[in-house]
N, CA, C, O and the ligand as a Tripos MOL2 file, in Angstrom:
@<TRIPOS>MOLECULE
protein
  257   255    65     0     0
PROTEIN
NO_CHARGES

@<TRIPOS>ATOM
      1 N          15.7140  -27.7740   13.3920 N.3       1 MET1
      2 CA         15.1300  -26.5100   12.9530 C.3       1 MET1
      3 C          16.0930  -25.7760   12.0260 C.2       1 MET1
      4 O          17.3100  -25.8160   12.2050 O.2       1 MET1
      5 N          15.5490  -25.1460   11.0900 N.am      2 THR2
      6 CA         16.3730  -24.3840   10.1620 C.3       2 THR2
      7 C          16.4330  -22.9320   10.5870 C.2       2 THR2
      8 O          15.4750  -22.3660   11.1140 O.2       2 THR2
      9 N          17.5450  -22.3740   10.3490 N.am      3 THR3
     10 CA         17.7000  -20.9620   10.6690 C.3       3 THR3
     11 C          17.0710  -20.1230    9.5720 C.2       3 THR3
     12 O          17.4600  -20.1830    8.4060 O.2       3 THR3
     13 N          16.1020  -19.3500    9.9820 N.am      4 VAL4
     14 CA         15.3990  -18.5350    9.0000 C.3       4 VAL4
     15 C          15.6950  -17.0730    9.2650 C.2       4 VAL4
     16 O          15.5130  -16.5670   10.3730 O.2       4 VAL4
     17 N          16.1420  -16.4330    8.2510 N.am      5 LYS5
     18 CA         16.3500  -14.9990    8.3740 C.3       5 LYS5
     19 C          14.9960  -14.3030    8.4330 C.2       5 LYS5
     20 O          13.9820  -14.8140    7.9580 O.2       5 LYS5
     21 N          15.0200  -13.1600    9.0130 N.am      6 TYR6
     22 CA         13.7690  -12.4040    9.0590 C.3       6 TYR6
     23 C          13.4170  -11.9300    7.6590 C.2       6 TYR6
     24 O          14.0210  -11.0120    7.1040 O.2       6 TYR6
     25 N          12.4270  -12.5890    7.1280 N.am      7 THR7
     26 CA         11.9740  -12.1520    5.8150 C.3       7 THR7
     27 C          10.4740  -11.9700    5.8540 C.2       7 THR7
     28 O           9.7520  -12.6470    6.5870 O.2       7 THR7
     29 N          10.0500  -11.0640    5.0680 N.am      8 LYS8
     30 CA          8.6260  -10.8210    4.9720 C.3       8 LYS8
     31 C           8.2620  -10.8090    3.5000 C.2       8 LYS8
     32 O           9.0820  -10.4890    2.6400 O.2       8 LYS8
     33 N           7.0470  -11.1550    3.2360 N.am      9 ASN9
     34 CA          6.6230  -11.1390    1.8480 C.3       9 ASN9
     35 C           5.9270   -9.8290    1.5240 C.2       9 ASN9
     36 O           5.2400   -9.2300    2.3510 O.2       9 ASN9
     37 N           6.1290   -9.4260    0.3230 N.am     10 CYS10
     38 CA          5.5160   -8.1940   -0.1510 C.3      10 CYS10
     39 C           4.0030   -8.2650    0.0420 C.2      10 CYS10
     40 O           3.3580   -9.2420   -0.3380 O.2      10 CYS10
     41 N           3.4630   -7.2320    0.6300 N.am     11 ASP11
     42 CA          2.0240   -7.2340    0.8950 C.3      11 ASP11
     43 C           1.2040   -7.0220   -0.3680 C.2      11 ASP11
     44 O          -0.0230   -7.1090   -0.3350 O.2      11 ASP11
     45 N           1.8570   -6.7510   -1.4520 N.am     12 LEU12
     46 CA          1.1140   -6.5880   -2.6980 C.3      12 LEU12
     47 C           1.2680   -7.8120   -3.5900 C.2      12 LEU12
     48 O           0.2740   -8.4230   -3.9830 O.2      12 LEU12
     49 N           2.4980   -8.1740   -3.9110 N.am     13 CYS13
     50 CA          2.7090   -9.2350   -4.8900 C.3      13 CYS13
     51 C           3.1930  -10.5350   -4.2620 C.2      13 CYS13
     52 O           3.1520  -11.5790   -4.9120 O.2      13 CYS13
     53 N           3.6470  -10.4960   -3.0220 N.am     14 GLY14
     54 CA          4.0000  -11.7330   -2.3330 C.3      14 GLY14
     55 C           5.4530  -12.1420   -2.4690 C.2      14 GLY14
     56 O           5.8670  -13.1580   -1.9110 O.2      14 GLY14
     57 N           6.2230  -11.3730   -3.1960 N.am     15 VAL15
     58 CA          7.6410  -11.6730   -3.3320 C.3      15 VAL15
     59 C           8.3610  -11.3860   -2.0180 C.2      15 VAL15
     60 O           8.0130  -10.4450   -1.3040 O.2      15 VAL15
     61 N           9.3510  -12.1910   -1.7080 N.am     16 ALA16
     62 CA         10.0950  -11.9820   -0.4740 C.3      16 ALA16
     63 C          10.7560  -10.6100   -0.4740 C.2      16 ALA16
     64 O          11.3840  -10.1930   -1.4480 O.2      16 ALA16
     65 N          10.5940   -9.9290    0.6440 N.am     17 VAL17
     66 CA         11.1670   -8.5900    0.7630 C.3      17 VAL17
     67 C          12.6170   -8.7120    1.1950 C.2      17 VAL17
     68 O          12.9130   -9.2170    2.2790 O.2      17 VAL17
     69 N          13.5020   -8.2570    0.3580 N.am     18 GLU18
     70 CA         14.9250   -8.3490    0.6600 C.3      18 GLU18
     71 C          15.4990   -7.0080    1.0720 C.2      18 GLU18
     72 O          16.5370   -6.9360    1.7300 O.2      18 GLU18
     73 N          14.8270   -5.9740    0.6880 N.am     19 ILE19
     74 CA         15.3070   -4.6350    1.0190 C.3      19 ILE19
     75 C          14.3130   -3.9690    1.9520 C.2      19 ILE19
     76 O          13.1280   -3.8470    1.6450 O.2      19 ILE19
     77 N          14.8160   -3.5480    3.0850 N.am     20 LYS20
     78 CA         13.9360   -2.8180    3.9840 C.3      20 LYS20
     79 C          13.8370   -1.3680    3.5370 C.2      20 LYS20
     80 O          14.7590   -0.8200    2.9320 O.2      20 LYS20
     81 N          12.7380   -0.7790    3.8370 N.am     21 GLY21
     82 CA         12.5970    0.6230    3.4880 C.3      21 GLY21
     83 C          11.3150    0.9010    2.7320 C.2      21 GLY21
     84 O          10.7590    1.9960    2.8130 O.2      21 GLY21
     85 N          10.8500   -0.0930    1.9970 N.am     22 PHE22
     86 CA          9.5970    0.1110    1.2770 C.3      22 PHE22
     87 C           8.4430   -0.3260    2.1650 C.2      22 PHE22
     88 O           7.9140   -1.4290    2.0280 O.2      22 PHE22
     89 N           8.0720    0.5440    3.0600 N.am     23 THR23
     90 CA          7.0330    0.1980    4.0130 C.3      23 THR23
     91 C           5.9610    1.2770    4.0430 C.2      23 THR23
     92 O           6.1840    2.4260    3.6610 O.2      23 THR23
     93 N           4.8050    0.8660    4.5060 N.am     24 LEU24
     94 CA          3.7160    1.8020    4.7080 C.3      24 LEU24
     95 C           3.0700    1.4910    6.0460 C.2      24 LEU24
     96 O           2.9720    0.3320    6.4500 O.2      24 LEU24
     97 N           2.6370    2.5240    6.7170 N.am     25 THR25
     98 CA          1.8990    2.3110    7.9470 C.3      25 THR25
     99 C           0.4200    2.4730    7.6620 C.2      25 THR25
    100 O          -0.0370    3.5520    7.2850 O.2      25 THR25
    101 N          -0.3130    1.4090    7.8420 N.am     26 SER26
    102 CA         -1.7410    1.4380    7.5560 C.3      26 SER26
    103 C          -2.5090    1.0990    8.8190 C.2      26 SER26
    104 O          -1.9410    0.9200    9.8970 O.2      26 SER26
    105 N          -3.8250    1.0160    8.6490 N.am     27 GLU27
    106 CA         -4.6650    0.6540    9.7900 C.3      27 GLU27
    107 C          -4.3490   -0.7540   10.2710 C.2      27 GLU27
    108 O          -4.5270   -1.0830   11.4440 O.2      27 GLU27
    109 N          -3.8780   -1.5770    9.3440 N.am     28 LYS28
    110 CA         -3.5890   -2.9600    9.6940 C.3      28 LYS28
    111 C          -2.2260   -3.1060   10.3570 C.2      28 LYS28
    112 O          -1.9020   -4.1550   10.9160 O.2      28 LYS28
    113 N          -1.4380   -2.0480   10.2880 N.am     29 GLY29
    114 CA         -0.1050   -2.1350   10.8480 C.3      29 GLY29
    115 C           0.9300   -1.7980    9.7980 C.2      29 GLY29
    116 O           0.6460   -1.1260    8.8070 O.2      29 GLY29
    117 N           2.1300   -2.2770   10.0360 N.am     30 LEU30
    118 CA          3.2080   -1.9590    9.1240 C.3      30 LEU30
    119 C           3.2010   -2.9370    7.9550 C.2      30 LEU30
    120 O           3.2050   -4.1540    8.1400 O.2      30 LEU30
    121 N           3.1910   -2.3920    6.7780 N.am     31 LEU31
    122 CA          3.2080   -3.2080    5.5810 C.3      31 LEU31
    123 C           4.5700   -3.0890    4.9220 C.2      31 LEU31
    124 O           5.1920   -2.0260    4.9220 O.2      31 LEU31
    125 N           5.0170   -4.1960    4.3630 N.am     32 SER32
    126 CA          6.3130   -4.1880    3.6960 C.3      32 SER32
    127 C           6.1400   -4.5280    2.2260 C.2      32 SER32
    128 O           5.2700   -5.3160    1.8520 O.2      32 SER32
    129 N           6.9610   -3.9360    1.4200 N.am     33 PHE33
    130 CA          6.8820   -4.1700   -0.0180 C.3      33 PHE33
    131 C           8.2640   -4.4530   -0.5700 C.2      33 PHE33
    132 O           9.2810   -4.0490   -0.0070 O.2      33 PHE33
    133 N           8.2690   -5.1630   -1.6940 N.am     34 CYS34
    134 CA          9.5470   -5.5860   -2.2670 C.3      34 CYS34
    135 C          10.2140   -4.4620   -3.0380 C.2      34 CYS34
    136 O          11.4270   -4.4720   -3.2480 O.2      34 CYS34
    137 N           9.4160   -3.5010   -3.4530 N.am     35 CYS35
    138 CA          9.9940   -2.4300   -4.2500 C.3      35 CYS35
    139 C           9.1140   -1.1950   -4.1500 C.2      35 CYS35
    140 O           7.9990   -1.2400   -3.6310 O.2      35 CYS35
    141 N           9.6410   -0.1010   -4.6570 N.am     36 ALA36
    142 CA          8.8880    1.1480   -4.6060 C.3      36 ALA36
    143 C           7.6330    1.0700   -5.4560 C.2      36 ALA36
    144 O           6.6360    1.7320   -5.1670 O.2      36 ALA36
    145 N           7.6820    0.2670   -6.4930 N.am     37 GLY37
    146 CA          6.5180    0.1210   -7.3570 C.3      37 GLY37
    147 C           5.3410   -0.4680   -6.6160 C.2      37 GLY37
    148 O           4.2320    0.0610   -6.6750 O.2      37 GLY37
    149 N           5.5820   -1.5680   -5.9150 N.am     38 CYS38
    150 CA          4.5170   -2.1910   -5.1490 C.3      38 CYS38
    151 C           4.0120   -1.2540   -4.0630 C.2      38 CYS38
    152 O           2.8180   -1.2090   -3.7690 O.2      38 CYS38
    153 N           4.9150   -0.5250   -3.4850 N.am     39 GLN39
    154 CA          4.5330    0.4030   -2.4230 C.3      39 GLN39
    155 C           3.5730    1.4670   -2.9520 C.2      39 GLN39
    156 O           2.5460    1.7540   -2.3380 O.2      39 GLN39
    157 N           3.9190    2.0340   -4.0790 N.am     40 SER40
    158 CA          3.0770    3.1020   -4.6270 C.3      40 SER40
    159 C           1.7630    2.5450   -5.1550 C.2      40 SER40
    160 O           0.7240    3.1960   -5.0500 O.2      40 SER40
    161 N           1.8040    1.3590   -5.7150 N.am     41 ILE41
    162 CA          0.5750    0.7550   -6.2240 C.3      41 ILE41
    163 C          -0.3720    0.4700   -5.0680 C.2      41 ILE41
    164 O          -1.5750    0.7160   -5.1580 O.2      41 ILE41
    165 N           0.1840   -0.0490   -3.9850 N.am     42 TYR42
    166 CA         -0.6560   -0.3340   -2.8310 C.3      42 TYR42
    167 C          -1.2910    0.9510   -2.3140 C.2      42 TYR42
    168 O          -2.4640    0.9730   -1.9440 O.2      42 TYR42
    169 N          -0.5160    1.9970   -2.2950 N.am     43 GLN43
    170 CA         -1.0560    3.2850   -1.8610 C.3      43 GLN43
    171 C          -2.2030    3.7270   -2.7480 C.2      43 GLN43
    172 O          -3.2310    4.2000   -2.2630 O.2      43 GLN43
    173 N          -2.0240    3.5700   -4.0480 N.am     44 LEU44
    174 CA         -3.0540    3.9870   -4.9900 C.3      44 LEU44
    175 C          -4.3270    3.1820   -4.7840 C.2      44 LEU44
    176 O          -5.4290    3.7310   -4.8010 O.2      44 LEU44
    177 N          -4.1680    1.8830   -4.5900 N.am     45 ILE45
    178 CA         -5.3410    1.0130   -4.5140 C.3      45 ILE45
    179 C          -6.0580    1.1450   -3.1860 C.2      45 ILE45
    180 O          -7.2810    1.2750   -3.1370 O.2      45 ILE45
    181 N          -5.2870    1.1110   -2.1080 N.am     46 TYR46
    182 CA         -5.9190    0.9650   -0.7970 C.3      46 TYR46
    183 C          -5.9450    2.2300    0.0400 C.2      46 TYR46
    184 O          -6.7340    2.3400    0.9780 O.2      46 TYR46
    185 N          -5.1060    3.1660   -0.2850 N.am     47 MET47
    186 CA         -5.0050    4.3230    0.5930 C.3      47 MET47
    187 C          -5.3720    5.6050   -0.1250 C.2      47 MET47
    188 O          -4.9860    6.6960    0.2930 O.2      47 MET47
    189 N          -6.1080    5.4680   -1.1890 N.am     48 ASN48
    190 CA         -6.4630    6.6450   -1.9710 C.3      48 ASN48
    191 C          -7.8340    7.1820   -1.6270 C.2      48 ASN48
    192 O          -8.2790    8.1910   -2.1720 O.2      48 ASN48
    193 N          -8.4950    6.4940   -0.7160 N.am     49 ARG49
    194 CA         -9.8430    6.9370   -0.3850 C.3      49 ARG49
    195 C          -9.8110    7.9250    0.7750 C.2      49 ARG49
    196 O          -9.1720    7.6700    1.7960 O.2      49 ARG49
    197 N         -10.4800    9.0210    0.6220 N.am     50 PRO50
    198 CA        -10.6100    9.9450    1.7480 C.3      50 PRO50
    199 C         -11.4440    9.3080    2.8440 C.2      50 PRO50
    200 O         -12.5590    8.8520    2.5960 O.2      50 PRO50
    201 N         -10.9160    9.2780    4.0330 N.am     51 SER51
    202 CA        -11.5760    8.5340    5.1000 C.3      51 SER51
    203 C         -12.5980    9.3850    5.8360 C.2      51 SER51
    204 O         -13.6280    8.8800    6.2810 O.2      51 SER51
    205 N         -12.3220   10.6400    5.9620 N.am     52 THR52
    206 CA        -13.2040   11.4710    6.7760 C.3      52 THR52
    207 C         -13.9700   12.4920    5.9470 C.2      52 THR52
    208 O         -14.8850   13.1510    6.4410 O.2      52 THR52
    209 N         -13.5920   12.6110    4.7050 N.am     53 ASP53
    210 CA        -14.2190   13.6240    3.8710 C.3      53 ASP53
    211 C         -15.5970   13.1550    3.4270 C.2      53 ASP53
    212 O         -15.7410   12.0710    2.8620 O.2      53 ASP53
    213 N         -16.5910   13.9630    3.6800 N.am     54 THR54
    214 CA        -17.9440   13.5810    3.2980 C.3      54 THR54
    215 C         -18.3560   14.2240    1.9840 C.2      54 THR54
    216 O         -19.4090   13.9260    1.4190 O.2      54 THR54
    217 N         -17.5130   15.0910    1.5290 N.am     55 HIS55
    218 CA        -17.8390   15.7710    0.2810 C.3      55 HIS55
    219 C         -17.5340   14.8530   -0.8910 C.2      55 HIS55
    220 O         -16.3920   14.4350   -1.0810 O.2      55 HIS55
    221 N         -18.5390   14.5490   -1.6590 N.am     56 GLN56
    222 CA        -18.3070   13.6860   -2.8080 C.3      56 GLN56
    223 C         -18.2740   14.5130   -4.0780 C.2      56 GLN56
    224 O         -19.1120   15.3900   -4.2910 O.2      56 GLN56
    225 N         -17.3100   14.2250   -4.9040 N.am     57 PRO57
    226 CA        -17.2460   14.9470   -6.1760 C.3      57 PRO57
    227 C         -18.4100   14.5610   -7.0810 C.2      57 PRO57
    228 O         -18.7570   13.3870   -7.2120 O.2      57 PRO57
    229 N         -18.9820   15.5420   -7.6790 N.am     58 SER58
    230 CA        -20.1290   15.2670   -8.5340 C.3      58 SER58
    231 C         -19.6760   14.6870   -9.8600 C.2      58 SER58
    232 O         -18.7190   15.1580  -10.4740 O.2      58 SER58
    233 N         -20.3800   13.6650  -10.2800 N.am     59 ILE59
    234 CA        -20.0040   13.0090  -11.5250 C.3      59 ILE59
    235 C         -20.4950   13.8160  -12.7190 C.2      59 ILE59
    236 O         -19.7990   13.9740  -13.7220 O.2      59 ILE59
    237 N         -21.7030   14.3150  -12.5790 N.am     60 ASN60
    238 CA        -22.2530   15.1200  -13.6600 C.3      60 ASN60
    239 C         -21.6910   16.5360  -13.5970 C.2      60 ASN60
    240 O         -22.0870   17.3590  -12.7710 O.2      60 ASN60
    241 N         -20.7830   16.7740  -14.4730 N.am     61 LYS61
    242 CA        -20.1330   18.0720  -14.4690 C.3      61 LYS61
    243 C         -20.7410   18.9070  -15.5920 C.2      61 LYS61
    244 O         -20.7520   18.5150  -16.7590 O.2      61 LYS61
    245 N         -21.2300   20.0410  -15.2040 N.am     62 GLU62
    246 CA        -21.8370   20.9010  -16.2120 C.3      62 GLU62
    247 C         -20.7620   21.5980  -17.0290 C.2      62 GLU62
    248 O         -19.7740   22.1090  -16.5030 O.2      62 GLU62
    249 N         -20.9860   21.5980  -18.2920 N.am     63 GLU63
    250 CA        -20.0640   22.3400  -19.1340 C.3      63 GLU63
    251 C         -20.4080   23.8080  -19.1070 C.2      63 GLU63
    252 O         -21.5740   24.1960  -19.1920 O.2      63 GLU63
    253 N         -19.4080   24.5930  -18.9920 N.am     64 ASN64
    254 CA        -19.6750   26.0120  -18.8920 C.3      64 ASN64
    255 C         -19.0160   26.7650  -20.0340 C.2      64 ASN64
    256 O         -19.1340   27.9870  -20.1160 O.2      64 ASN64
    257 ZN          5.9950   -6.5830   -4.4860 Zn       65 ZN65
@<TRIPOS>BOND
     1     1     2 1
     2     2     3 1
     3     3     4 2
     4     3     5 am
     5     5     6 1
     6     6     7 1
     7     7     8 2
     8     7     9 am
     9     9    10 1
    10    10    11 1
    11    11    12 2
    12    11    13 am
    13    13    14 1
    14    14    15 1
    15    15    16 2
    16    15    17 am
    17    17    18 1
    18    18    19 1
    19    19    20 2
    20    19    21 am
    21    21    22 1
    22    22    23 1
    23    23    24 2
    24    23    25 am
    25    25    26 1
    26    26    27 1
    27    27    28 2
    28    27    29 am
    29    29    30 1
    30    30    31 1
    31    31    32 2
    32    31    33 am
    33    33    34 1
    34    34    35 1
    35    35    36 2
    36    35    37 am
    37    37    38 1
    38    38    39 1
    39    39    40 2
    40    39    41 am
    41    41    42 1
    42    42    43 1
    43    43    44 2
    44    43    45 am
    45    45    46 1
    46    46    47 1
    47    47    48 2
    48    47    49 am
    49    49    50 1
    50    50    51 1
    51    51    52 2
    52    51    53 am
    53    53    54 1
    54    54    55 1
    55    55    56 2
    56    55    57 am
    57    57    58 1
    58    58    59 1
    59    59    60 2
    60    59    61 am
    61    61    62 1
    62    62    63 1
    63    63    64 2
    64    63    65 am
    65    65    66 1
    66    66    67 1
    67    67    68 2
    68    67    69 am
    69    69    70 1
    70    70    71 1
    71    71    72 2
    72    71    73 am
    73    73    74 1
    74    74    75 1
    75    75    76 2
    76    75    77 am
    77    77    78 1
    78    78    79 1
    79    79    80 2
    80    79    81 am
    81    81    82 1
    82    82    83 1
    83    83    84 2
    84    83    85 am
    85    85    86 1
    86    86    87 1
    87    87    88 2
    88    87    89 am
    89    89    90 1
    90    90    91 1
    91    91    92 2
    92    91    93 am
    93    93    94 1
    94    94    95 1
    95    95    96 2
    96    95    97 am
    97    97    98 1
    98    98    99 1
    99    99   100 2
   100    99   101 am
   101   101   102 1
   102   102   103 1
   103   103   104 2
   104   103   105 am
   105   105   106 1
   106   106   107 1
   107   107   108 2
   108   107   109 am
   109   109   110 1
   110   110   111 1
   111   111   112 2
   112   111   113 am
   113   113   114 1
   114   114   115 1
   115   115   116 2
   116   115   117 am
   117   117   118 1
   118   118   119 1
   119   119   120 2
   120   119   121 am
   121   121   122 1
   122   122   123 1
   123   123   124 2
   124   123   125 am
   125   125   126 1
   126   126   127 1
   127   127   128 2
   128   127   129 am
   129   129   130 1
   130   130   131 1
   131   131   132 2
   132   131   133 am
   133   133   134 1
   134   134   135 1
   135   135   136 2
   136   135   137 am
   137   137   138 1
   138   138   139 1
   139   139   140 2
   140   139   141 am
   141   141   142 1
   142   142   143 1
   143   143   144 2
   144   143   145 am
   145   145   146 1
   146   146   147 1
   147   147   148 2
   148   147   149 am
   149   149   150 1
   150   150   151 1
   151   151   152 2
   152   151   153 am
   153   153   154 1
   154   154   155 1
   155   155   156 2
   156   155   157 am
   157   157   158 1
   158   158   159 1
   159   159   160 2
   160   159   161 am
   161   161   162 1
   162   162   163 1
   163   163   164 2
   164   163   165 am
   165   165   166 1
   166   166   167 1
   167   167   168 2
   168   167   169 am
   169   169   170 1
   170   170   171 1
   171   171   172 2
   172   171   173 am
   173   173   174 1
   174   174   175 1
   175   175   176 2
   176   175   177 am
   177   177   178 1
   178   178   179 1
   179   179   180 2
   180   179   181 am
   181   181   182 1
   182   182   183 1
   183   183   184 2
   184   183   185 am
   185   185   186 1
   186   186   187 1
   187   187   188 2
   188   187   189 am
   189   189   190 1
   190   190   191 1
   191   191   192 2
   192   191   193 am
   193   193   194 1
   194   194   195 1
   195   195   196 2
   196   195   197 am
   197   197   198 1
   198   198   199 1
   199   199   200 2
   200   199   201 am
   201   201   202 1
   202   202   203 1
   203   203   204 2
   204   203   205 am
   205   205   206 1
   206   206   207 1
   207   207   208 2
   208   207   209 am
   209   209   210 1
   210   210   211 1
   211   211   212 2
   212   211   213 am
   213   213   214 1
   214   214   215 1
   215   215   216 2
   216   215   217 am
   217   217   218 1
   218   218   219 1
   219   219   220 2
   220   219   221 am
   221   221   222 1
   222   222   223 1
   223   223   224 2
   224   223   225 am
   225   225   226 1
   226   226   227 1
   227   227   228 2
   228   227   229 am
   229   229   230 1
   230   230   231 1
   231   231   232 2
   232   231   233 am
   233   233   234 1
   234   234   235 1
   235   235   236 2
   236   235   237 am
   237   237   238 1
   238   238   239 1
   239   239   240 2
   240   239   241 am
   241   241   242 1
   242   242   243 1
   243   243   244 2
   244   243   245 am
   245   245   246 1
   246   246   247 1
   247   247   248 2
   248   247   249 am
   249   249   250 1
   250   250   251 1
   251   251   252 2
   252   251   253 am
   253   253   254 1
   254   254   255 1
   255   255   256 2
@<TRIPOS>SUBSTRUCTURE
     1 MET1         2 RESIDUE 1 A MET
     2 THR2         6 RESIDUE 1 A THR
     3 THR3        10 RESIDUE 1 A THR
     4 VAL4        14 RESIDUE 1 A VAL
     5 LYS5        18 RESIDUE 1 A LYS
     6 TYR6        22 RESIDUE 1 A TYR
     7 THR7        26 RESIDUE 1 A THR
     8 LYS8        30 RESIDUE 1 A LYS
     9 ASN9        34 RESIDUE 1 A ASN
    10 CYS10       38 RESIDUE 1 A CYS
    11 ASP11       42 RESIDUE 1 A ASP
    12 LEU12       46 RESIDUE 1 A LEU
    13 CYS13       50 RESIDUE 1 A CYS
    14 GLY14       54 RESIDUE 1 A GLY
    15 VAL15       58 RESIDUE 1 A VAL
    16 ALA16       62 RESIDUE 1 A ALA
    17 VAL17       66 RESIDUE 1 A VAL
    18 GLU18       70 RESIDUE 1 A GLU
    19 ILE19       74 RESIDUE 1 A ILE
    20 LYS20       78 RESIDUE 1 A LYS
    21 GLY21       82 RESIDUE 1 A GLY
    22 PHE22       86 RESIDUE 1 A PHE
    23 THR23       90 RESIDUE 1 A THR
    24 LEU24       94 RESIDUE 1 A LEU
    25 THR25       98 RESIDUE 1 A THR
    26 SER26      102 RESIDUE 1 A SER
    27 GLU27      106 RESIDUE 1 A GLU
    28 LYS28      110 RESIDUE 1 A LYS
    29 GLY29      114 RESIDUE 1 A GLY
    30 LEU30      118 RESIDUE 1 A LEU
    31 LEU31      122 RESIDUE 1 A LEU
    32 SER32      126 RESIDUE 1 A SER
    33 PHE33      130 RESIDUE 1 A PHE
    34 CYS34      134 RESIDUE 1 A CYS
    35 CYS35      138 RESIDUE 1 A CYS
    36 ALA36      142 RESIDUE 1 A ALA
    37 GLY37      146 RESIDUE 1 A GLY
    38 CYS38      150 RESIDUE 1 A CYS
    39 GLN39      154 RESIDUE 1 A GLN
    40 SER40      158 RESIDUE 1 A SER
    41 ILE41      162 RESIDUE 1 A ILE
    42 TYR42      166 RESIDUE 1 A TYR
    43 GLN43      170 RESIDUE 1 A GLN
    44 LEU44      174 RESIDUE 1 A LEU
    45 ILE45      178 RESIDUE 1 A ILE
    46 TYR46      182 RESIDUE 1 A TYR
    47 MET47      186 RESIDUE 1 A MET
    48 ASN48      190 RESIDUE 1 A ASN
    49 ARG49      194 RESIDUE 1 A ARG
    50 PRO50      198 RESIDUE 1 A PRO
    51 SER51      202 RESIDUE 1 A SER
    52 THR52      206 RESIDUE 1 A THR
    53 ASP53      210 RESIDUE 1 A ASP
    54 THR54      214 RESIDUE 1 A THR
    55 HIS55      218 RESIDUE 1 A HIS
    56 GLN56      222 RESIDUE 1 A GLN
    57 PRO57      226 RESIDUE 1 A PRO
    58 SER58      230 RESIDUE 1 A SER
    59 ILE59      234 RESIDUE 1 A ILE
    60 ASN60      238 RESIDUE 1 A ASN
    61 LYS61      242 RESIDUE 1 A LYS
    62 GLU62      246 RESIDUE 1 A GLU
    63 GLU63      250 RESIDUE 1 A GLU
    64 ASN64      254 RESIDUE 1 A ASN
    65 ZN65       257 GROUP 0 **** ****
């Protein structure tokens, strides 16, 4: 057996995570990212939706 260090792959791009700290806690659990960029992108893509808010912004905006 080979000795494997605890490594995780970036949940966004799949690159091995070498630096701890870029993590997010989501419904799926703790997510790890290789860099702050991936972390913020993941937030934008997956965590930008209001979960409980039922108010939807109207697309047709009247000019005043
Ligand atoms: Zn990444």
